[in-house]
All heavy atoms as an XYZ file, in Angstrom:
697
protein
N     104.743    148.457     42.839
C     104.584    147.115     43.392
C     105.863    146.716     44.114
O     106.952    147.121     43.721
C     104.293    146.121     42.275
O     105.401    146.036     41.423
N     105.735    145.936     45.170
C     106.922    145.573     45.937
C     107.817    144.673     45.098
O     107.352    143.900     44.267
C     106.356    144.815     47.135
C     105.048    144.291     46.680
C     104.537    145.287     45.674
N     109.107    144.806     45.304
C     110.003    143.871     44.638
C     111.104    143.493     45.608
O     111.398    144.213     46.542
C     110.579    144.464     43.348
C     111.508    145.615     43.592
N     111.067    146.909     43.616
C     112.842    145.662     43.831
C     112.097    147.707     43.858
N     113.181    146.979     43.999
N     111.679    142.350     45.354
C     112.726    141.844     46.231
C     114.068    142.385     45.765
O     114.240    142.729     44.601
C     112.738    140.323     46.199
O     111.492    139.832     46.619
N     114.991    142.459     46.681
C     116.341    142.841     46.335
C     117.269    141.685     46.676
O     117.159    141.080     47.734
C     116.775    144.098     47.097
C     116.050    145.334     46.601
C     116.572    146.608     47.256
O     117.191    146.519     48.320
O     116.328    147.678     46.683
N     118.139    141.403     45.742
C     119.098    140.324     45.918
C     120.482    140.957     46.005
O     120.976    141.513     45.038
C     118.999    139.361     44.727
C     120.015    138.216     44.636
C     119.876    137.286     45.839
C     119.816    137.449     43.342
N     121.053    140.923     47.191
C     122.387    141.479     47.379
C     123.416    140.457     46.924
O     123.397    139.310     47.396
C     122.620    141.828     48.852
C     121.889    143.056     49.296
C     120.554    143.032     49.614
C     122.560    144.283     49.398
C     119.890    144.180     50.022
C     121.900    145.429     49.802
C     120.562    145.379     50.116
O     119.903    146.510     50.510
N     124.282    140.867     46.015
C     125.255    139.920     45.496
C     126.525    140.649     45.083
O     126.589    141.877     45.131
C     124.688    139.186     44.280
O     124.678    140.063     43.166
N     127.505    139.897     44.694
C     128.680    140.493     44.062
C     128.750    139.953     42.648
O     128.416    138.801     42.399
C     129.980    140.148     44.818
O     130.097    138.742     44.911
C     129.975    140.753     46.202
N     129.162    140.805     41.733
C     129.069    140.436     40.324
C     130.305    139.727     39.803
O     130.250    139.060     38.788
C     128.819    141.676     39.485
O     129.870    142.595     39.646
N     131.442    139.874     40.484
C     132.651    139.398     39.835
C     133.064    137.987     40.220
O     134.032    137.475     39.712
C     133.827    140.372     40.051
C     134.116    140.666     41.497
C     134.780    139.760     42.291
C     133.744    141.884     42.033
C     135.049    140.045     43.619
C     134.023    142.172     43.359
C     134.672    141.262     44.146
N     132.364    137.367     41.126
C     132.582    135.932     41.301
C     131.271    135.289     41.701
O     130.241    135.939     41.741
C     133.715    135.616     42.287
C     133.657    136.384     43.570
N     132.868    136.013     44.615
C     134.310    137.497     43.970
C     133.034    136.876     45.613
N     133.900    137.784     45.248
N     131.286    134.011     41.988
C     130.029    133.257     42.030
C     129.341    133.344     43.389
O     128.840    132.350     43.883
C     130.312    131.801     41.681
O     131.262    131.274     42.598
N     129.311    134.550     43.963
C     128.603    134.692     45.244
C     127.089    134.583     45.095
O     126.392    134.235     46.030
C     128.914    136.061     45.874
C     130.099    135.972     46.828
O     130.605    134.853     47.015
O     130.492    137.014     47.361
N     126.598    134.972     43.938
C     125.165    134.874     43.719
C     124.908    133.704     42.780
O     125.078    133.836     41.578
C     124.633    136.165     43.087
O     123.251    136.037     42.882
N     124.533    132.568     43.343
C     124.368    131.399     42.491
C     123.340    131.692     41.396
O     122.304    132.276     41.659
C     123.848    130.322     43.447
C     124.278    130.776     44.797
C     124.230    132.284     44.734
N     123.672    131.318     40.146
C     122.765    131.657     39.035
C     121.375    131.097     39.210
O     120.420    131.665     38.676
C     123.470    131.059     37.809
C     124.502    130.130     38.345
C     124.861    130.607     39.716
N     121.241    130.015     39.990
C     119.891    129.456     40.126
C     118.947    130.401     40.874
O     117.741    130.345     40.684
C     119.888    128.072     40.762
C     120.622    127.947     42.070
C     122.063    127.479     41.881
O     122.738    127.938     40.960
O     122.506    126.657     42.702
N     119.477    131.296     41.705
C     118.590    132.263     42.383
C     117.897    133.127     41.342
O     116.667    133.229     41.307
C     119.358    133.155     43.380
C     118.421    134.221     43.958
C     119.956    132.317     44.501
N     118.682    133.751     40.458
C     118.080    134.622     39.451
C     117.256    133.811     38.455
O     116.211    134.266     38.001
C     119.164    135.449     38.718
O     120.191    134.582     38.256
C     119.789    136.466     39.660
N     117.722    132.612     38.144
C     116.974    131.761     37.217
C     115.594    131.413     37.775
O     114.585    131.469     37.075
C     117.775    130.475     36.942
C     117.221    129.627     35.815
C     118.200    128.505     35.459
N     118.644    127.735     36.604
C     117.920    126.816     37.235
N     116.692    126.549     36.842
N     118.423    126.154     38.251
N     115.555    131.076     39.058
C     114.273    130.728     39.690
C     113.354    131.950     39.761
O     112.179    131.868     39.447
C     114.517    130.130     41.101
C     115.120    128.720     40.959
C     113.223    130.077     41.909
C     115.765    128.190     42.221
N     113.925    133.096     40.164
C     113.104    134.303     40.243
C     112.568    134.678     38.878
O     111.395    135.028     38.723
C     113.925    135.461     40.835
C     114.309    135.319     42.312
C     115.267    136.448     42.708
C     113.086    135.337     43.214
N     113.435    134.601     37.851
C     112.985    134.889     36.480
C     111.895    133.927     36.046
O     110.892    134.318     35.451
C     114.169    134.807     35.499
C     115.162    135.950     35.681
O     114.779    136.977     36.267
O     116.312    135.799     35.239
N     112.114    132.641     36.351
C     111.160    131.613     35.940
C     109.800    131.800     36.576
O     108.782    131.454     35.982
N     109.783    132.369     37.781
C     108.525    132.596     38.474
C     107.996    134.013     38.253
O     107.061    134.453     38.900
C     108.694    132.320     39.985
C     109.011    130.864     40.255
C     109.034    130.559     41.734
C     109.326    129.096     42.000
N     108.252    128.210     41.548
N     108.654    134.754     37.334
C     108.239    136.108     36.991
C     108.189    137.011     38.217
O     107.293    137.840     38.357
C     106.870    136.123     36.314
C     106.755    135.190     35.105
C     106.713    135.978     33.811
N     106.415    135.192     32.634
C     107.238    134.307     32.075
N     108.403    134.039     32.632
N     106.913    133.661     30.982
N     109.137    136.811     39.123
C     109.210    137.649     40.326
C     110.186    138.783     40.039
O     111.325    138.544     39.644
C     109.668    136.830     41.536
C     108.565    135.821     41.923
C     110.001    137.751     42.724
C     109.011    134.788     42.920
N     109.702    140.010     40.202
C     110.565    141.169     39.970
C     111.570    141.302     41.093
O     111.220    141.149     42.268
C     109.724    142.440     39.901
C     108.914    142.570     38.627
C     108.274    143.949     38.546
O     107.622    144.386     39.468
N     108.487    144.613     37.433
N     112.793    141.579     40.746
C     113.805    141.782     41.771
C     114.830    142.758     41.238
O     114.932    143.013     40.038
C     114.474    140.468     42.172
C     115.209    139.786     41.040
C     116.570    140.035     40.822
C     114.540    138.935     40.165
C     117.238    139.442     39.765
C     115.194    138.341     39.116
C     116.546    138.583     38.908
O     117.189    138.006     37.861
N     115.579    143.300     42.164
C     116.667    144.209     41.809
C     117.950    143.604     42.358
O     118.021    143.225     43.511
C     116.399    145.569     42.447
C     117.494    146.591     42.175
C     117.204    147.904     42.906
O     116.178    148.055     43.546
N     118.146    148.822     42.821
N     118.942    143.492     41.488
C     120.236    142.961     41.902
C     121.049    144.112     42.468
O     121.236    145.137     41.818
C     120.942    142.375     40.678
C     121.800    141.131     40.851
C     121.084    140.051     41.655
C     122.184    140.587     39.480
N     121.505    143.960     43.708
C     122.318    144.996     44.342
C     123.743    144.461     44.431
O     124.013    143.516     45.162
C     121.770    145.320     45.757
C     122.631    146.392     46.415
C     120.322    145.766     45.676
N     124.631    145.068     43.655
C     126.017    144.626     43.613
C     126.808    145.342     44.700
O     127.038    146.544     44.617
C     126.600    144.915     42.230
C     128.063    144.479     42.113
O     128.592    143.892     43.084
O     128.652    144.735     41.058
N     127.227    144.594     45.726
C     127.928    145.230     46.859
C     129.439    145.245     46.647
O     130.175    145.759     47.489
C     127.603    144.518     48.188
C     128.160    143.103     48.221
C     126.106    144.545     48.451
C     128.179    142.487     49.603
N     129.911    144.705     45.532
C     131.355    144.546     45.384
C     132.077    145.893     45.249
O     133.238    145.996     45.578
C     131.672    143.667     44.163
O     131.178    144.253     42.971
N     131.362    146.911     44.782
C     131.992    148.208     44.560
C     131.714    149.189     45.698
O     132.191    150.320     45.672
C     131.469    148.827     43.253
C     131.610    147.941     42.045
C     133.038    147.589     41.722
O     133.937    148.441     41.813
N     133.286    146.349     41.362
N     130.891    148.801     46.657
C     130.388    149.800     47.603
C     130.269    149.211     49.011
O     129.373    148.430     49.275
C     129.020    150.301     47.119
C     128.544    151.528     47.854
O     129.005    151.752     48.995
O     127.694    152.256     47.313
N     131.178    149.629     49.898
C     131.137    149.117     51.269
C     129.879    149.524     52.004
O     129.417    148.808     52.897
C     132.369    149.596     52.051
C     133.621    148.823     51.650
O     133.541    147.694     51.181
N     134.777    149.459     51.795
N     129.308    150.677     51.648
C     128.072    151.122     52.310
C     126.943    150.136     52.018
O     126.133    149.838     52.908
C     127.691    152.531     51.843
N     126.875    149.617     50.799
C     125.859    148.627     50.463
C     126.095    147.325     51.205
O     125.159    146.654     51.627
C     125.818    148.372     48.952
C     125.240    149.505     48.103
C     125.411    149.205     46.627
C     123.779    149.740     48.432
N     127.361    146.959     51.376
C     127.680    145.744     52.137
C     127.202    145.908     53.584
O     126.594    145.014     54.160
C     129.184    145.470     52.094
C     129.578    144.225     52.893
C     131.071    143.950     52.800
N     131.400    143.432     51.470
C     132.226    144.021     50.607
N     132.822    145.163     50.913
N     132.465    143.484     49.431
N     127.466    147.081     54.156
C     127.029    147.346     55.525
C     125.508    147.324     55.623
O     124.937    146.814     56.596
C     127.552    148.702     55.998
C     129.081    148.715     56.125
O     129.678    147.614     56.175
O     129.657    149.814     56.184
N     124.852    147.888     54.611
C     123.382    147.894     54.576
C     122.845    146.478     54.535
O     121.908    146.135     55.255
C     122.942    148.684     53.335
C     121.451    148.843     53.173
C     121.152    149.617     51.887
O     121.459    150.823     51.824
O     120.625    148.983     50.955
N     123.436    145.650     53.695
C     123.030    144.237     53.590
C     123.178    143.552     54.942
O     122.287    142.841     55.397
C     123.893    143.522     52.547
C     123.621    142.028     52.443
S     124.925    141.135     51.512
C     126.213    141.023     52.777
N     124.322    143.802     55.607
C     124.572    143.125     56.893
C     123.634    143.635     57.984
O     123.195    142.880     58.842
C     126.034    143.326     57.294
C     126.946    142.507     56.408
C     128.402    142.739     56.647
N     129.181    141.691     55.965
C     130.486    141.754     55.760
N     131.183    142.793     56.184
N     131.094    140.777     55.131
N     123.304    144.934     57.928
C     122.351    145.492     58.891
C     120.973    144.875     58.696
O     120.312    144.483     59.653
C     122.288    147.016     58.738
N     120.539    144.748     57.430
C     119.244    144.130     57.134
C     119.210    142.687     57.580
O     118.202    142.192     58.082
C     118.941    144.239     55.643
C     118.501    145.621     55.151
C     118.612    145.716     53.636
C     117.089    145.934     55.594
N     120.331    141.996     57.385
C     120.395    140.579     57.771
C     120.547    140.404     59.272
O     120.366    139.319     59.801
C     121.568    139.905     57.048
N     120.904    141.494     59.960
C     121.115    141.414     61.397
C     122.339    140.587     61.739
O     122.399    139.935     62.782
N     123.317    140.584     60.840
C     124.506    139.763     61.024
C     125.706    140.522     60.461
O     125.817    140.699     59.243
C     124.322    138.426     60.292
C     125.564    137.545     60.360
O     126.590    137.929     60.905
N     125.462    136.367     59.782
N     126.628    140.961     61.325
C     127.769    141.742     60.853
C     128.733    140.958     59.964
O     129.604    141.549     59.347
C     128.466    142.180     62.151
C     128.038    141.189     63.172
C     126.642    140.761     62.787
N     128.562    139.644     59.883
C     129.425    138.831     59.041
C     128.693    138.248     57.838
O     129.243    137.386     57.136
C     130.048    137.704     59.864
C     131.018    138.178     60.937
C     131.766    137.011     61.537
C     132.903    137.463     62.445
N     132.433    138.075     63.698
N     127.472    138.685     57.602
C     126.671    138.129     56.501
C     127.392    138.289     55.169
O     127.994    139.333     54.900
C     125.315    138.802     56.443
N     127.339    137.245     54.358
C     127.927    137.296     53.032
C     126.831    137.090     51.991
O     125.811    136.465     52.276
C     128.990    136.194     52.858
O     128.379    134.922     53.121
C     130.158    136.393     53.817
N     127.033    137.615     50.792
C     126.028    137.444     49.746
C     125.918    135.994     49.310
O     126.872    135.251     49.504
C     126.548    138.300     48.588
C     127.760    139.000     49.082
C     128.200    138.360     50.344
N     124.799    135.584     48.709
C     123.642    136.411     48.487
C     122.734    136.486     49.714
O     122.603    135.516     50.465
C     122.919    135.687     47.341
C     123.277    134.243     47.526
C     124.675    134.247     48.082
N     122.130    137.645     49.897
C     121.110    137.864     50.912
C     119.900    138.455     50.204
O     120.055    139.244     49.263
C     121.600    138.828     51.997
C     122.851    138.379     52.728
C     122.612    137.204     53.660
O     121.491    136.949     54.107
N     123.674    136.461     53.949
N     118.726    138.099     50.649
C     117.514    138.510     49.954
C     116.641    139.314     50.911
O     116.369    138.862     52.032
C     116.758    137.277     49.404
C     117.673    136.527     48.415
C     115.454    137.703     48.716
C     117.350    135.071     48.262
N     116.220    140.491     50.456
C     115.348    141.341     51.260
C     114.182    141.813     50.402
O     114.246    141.816     49.177
C     116.099    142.577     51.838
C     117.270    142.152     52.710
C     116.566    143.502     50.741
N     113.115    142.207     51.083
C     111.989    142.828     50.395
C     111.741    144.144     51.097
O     111.289    144.169     52.243
C     110.754    141.917     50.465
C     109.602    142.468     49.628
O     109.598    143.630     49.246
N     108.627    141.619     49.356
N     112.068    145.242     50.427
C     112.000    146.540     51.078
C     112.987    146.559     52.225
O     114.159    146.306     52.049
N     112.476    146.805     53.444
C     113.370    146.762     54.601
C     113.153    145.501     55.419
O     113.608    145.386     56.545
C     113.198    148.013     55.471
C     111.763    148.187     55.972
O     110.911    147.332     55.633
O     111.506    149.170     56.680
N     112.450    144.534     54.833
C     112.225    143.257     55.527
C     113.221    142.217     55.032
O     113.314    141.951     53.833
C     110.813    142.723     55.238
C     109.698    143.571     55.803
C     108.376    142.842     55.593
O     107.926    142.055     56.417
N     107.735    143.113     54.473
N     113.950    141.644     55.961
C     114.918    140.608     55.616
C     114.212    139.292     55.333
O     113.372    138.851     56.120
C     115.920    140.449     56.765
C     116.947    139.373     56.528
C     117.840    139.480     55.473
C     117.026    138.278     57.367
C     118.803    138.503     55.260
C     117.983    137.289     57.149
C     118.865    137.414     56.094
O     119.815    136.443     55.865
N     114.532    138.669     54.212
C     113.910    137.384     53.858
C     114.797    136.205     54.265
O     114.334    135.287     54.921
C     113.637    137.322     52.359
S     112.519    138.613     51.774
N     116.068    136.266     53.861
C     116.944    135.160     54.223
C     118.135    135.057     53.279
O     118.329    135.867     52.390
N     118.915    133.996     53.492
C     120.104    133.776     52.689
C     119.831    132.700     51.647
O     118.689    132.268     51.452
C     121.290    133.412     53.587
C     121.043    132.118     54.368
O     120.025    131.423     54.126
O     121.861    131.809     55.251
N     120.876    132.275     50.978
C     120.725    131.322     49.881
C     120.135    129.997     50.348
O     119.236    129.446     49.707
C     122.083    131.105     49.213
C     122.017    130.066     48.113
C     121.255    130.311     46.974
C     122.694    128.856     48.218
C     121.178    129.366     45.967
C     122.623    127.919     47.208
C     121.868    128.177     46.086
O     121.776    127.241     45.091
N     120.610    129.500     51.490
C     120.114    128.199     51.954
C     118.616    128.244     52.247
O     117.873    127.322     51.910
C     120.886    127.746     53.205
C     122.148    126.973     52.844
C     123.291    127.230     53.821
O     123.025    127.342     55.030
O     124.433    127.327     53.348
N     118.169    129.343     52.876
C     116.747    129.475     53.171
C     115.938    129.652     51.894
O     114.809    129.179     51.791
C     116.520    130.662     54.112
C     117.001    130.450     55.550
C     116.979    131.760     56.335
C     116.150    129.401     56.257
N     116.532    130.337     50.914
C     115.875    130.501     49.609
C     115.619    129.149     48.960
O     114.515    128.848     48.527
C     116.757    131.383     48.711
C     116.248    131.531     47.301
C     115.317    132.504     46.988
C     116.712    130.695     46.289
C     114.842    132.642     45.683
C     116.240    130.825     44.993
C     115.314    131.803     44.685
N     116.669    128.311     48.923
C     116.557    126.976     48.302
C     115.508    126.149     49.041
O     114.687    125.463     48.428
C     117.927    126.262     48.288
C     117.784    124.809     47.873
C     118.890    126.992     47.357
N     115.527    126.222     50.365
C     114.553    125.493     51.171
C     113.125    125.930     50.824
O     112.228    125.096     50.669
C     114.846    125.786     52.649
C     114.304    124.762     53.608
C     114.820    125.043     55.019
O     115.978    124.687     55.318
O     114.060    125.644     55.797
N     112.947    127.233     50.686
C     111.611    127.766     50.353
C     111.165    127.275     48.981
O     109.992    126.936     48.783
C     111.625    129.293     50.401
N     112.103    127.238     48.027
C     111.751    126.749     46.688
C     111.331    125.279     46.770
O     110.298    124.883     46.214
C     112.955    126.915     45.716
C     112.673    126.205     44.386
C     113.245    128.385     45.477
N     112.098    124.486     47.505
C     111.806    123.054     47.608
C     110.472    122.804     48.304
O     109.762    121.852     47.994
C     112.943    122.343     48.364
C     114.195    122.203     47.514
C     115.408    121.720     48.323
O     115.306    121.575     49.559
O     116.464    121.494     47.697
N     110.135    123.665     49.267
C     108.901    123.476     50.037
C     107.730    124.246     49.434
O     106.647    124.278     49.991
C     109.117    123.888     51.487
C     110.101    122.976     52.209
C     110.448    123.461     53.595
O     109.970    124.506     54.035
N     111.272    122.718     54.299
N     107.998    124.886     48.278
C     106.962    125.651     47.582
C     106.412    126.782     48.445
O     105.208    127.045     48.452
C     105.828    124.708     47.121
C     105.265    125.158     45.793
O     105.866    125.997     45.098
N     104.124    124.622     45.421
N     107.292    127.436     49.230
C     106.864    128.545     50.078
C     107.620    129.819     49.704
O     107.865    130.680     50.551
C     107.104    128.213     51.569
O     108.490    127.882     51.748
C     106.247    127.064     52.030
N     107.995    129.927     48.427
C     108.813    131.063     48.002
C     108.102    132.397     48.188
O     108.701    133.384     48.600
C     109.248    130.882     46.541
C     110.311    131.852     46.035
C     111.583    131.783     46.902
C     110.640    131.572     44.583
N     106.791    132.440     47.880
C     106.035    133.690     48.043
C     106.092    134.173     49.484
O     106.282    135.357     49.745
C     104.579    133.497     47.604
C     104.405    133.236     46.126
C     104.474    134.506     45.285
O     104.061    135.573     45.720
N     104.990    134.375     44.082
N     105.944    133.235     50.417
C     105.993    133.585     51.846
C     107.403    134.015     52.233
O     107.576    135.000     52.950
C     105.557    132.380     52.705
C     104.080    132.026     52.607
C     103.726    131.182     51.364
O     104.594    130.910     50.525
O     102.544    130.818     51.261
N     108.394    133.279     51.731
C     109.790    133.609     52.021
C     110.117    135.021     51.561
O     110.780    135.795     52.285
C     110.713    132.593     51.314
C     112.187    132.979     51.348
C     112.949    132.745     52.466
C     112.774    133.554     50.236
C     114.309    133.094     52.494
C     114.126    133.906     50.250
C     114.891    133.679     51.382
N     109.652    135.387     50.380
C     109.933    136.706     49.822
C     108.997    137.790     50.360
O     109.059    138.926     49.925
C     109.833    136.654     48.284
C     110.889    135.793     47.591
C     110.560    135.645     46.110
C     112.288    136.370     47.798
N     108.126    137.419     51.299
C     107.162    138.356     51.910
C     106.231    138.949     50.860
O     105.828    140.098     50.939
C     107.886    139.487     52.659
C     109.088    139.043     53.489
C     108.721    138.906     54.933
C     109.934    138.792     55.827
N     110.164    137.438     56.330
N     105.900    138.127     49.870
C     104.993    138.571     48.821
C     103.586    138.009     49.026
O     102.650    138.457     48.410
C     105.508    138.096     47.436
C     106.855    138.674     47.009
C     107.334    137.975     45.737
C     106.798    140.169     46.824
N     103.467    137.026     49.887
C     102.180    136.369     50.099
C     101.420    137.047     51.239
O     102.025    137.539     52.180
C     102.377    134.908     50.418
């Protein structure tokens, strides 16, 4: 089954806890990708985001870019999270 990937760094607050809390609360499967140890993953995240300066958190589903934290929050508020995560 498809699952979302949340690109983040683990050693400081780049991935706001509410992202994982919301995904957990909605029983949405996701994989946390920690880019702090691996520049190749950072480059991959930026390539997926189409932005060479993109910073975590960034959310993708497979090879489809979903958006950043602000867009995530907007989707939650507008009740369009399934569409945002490309699950709908």
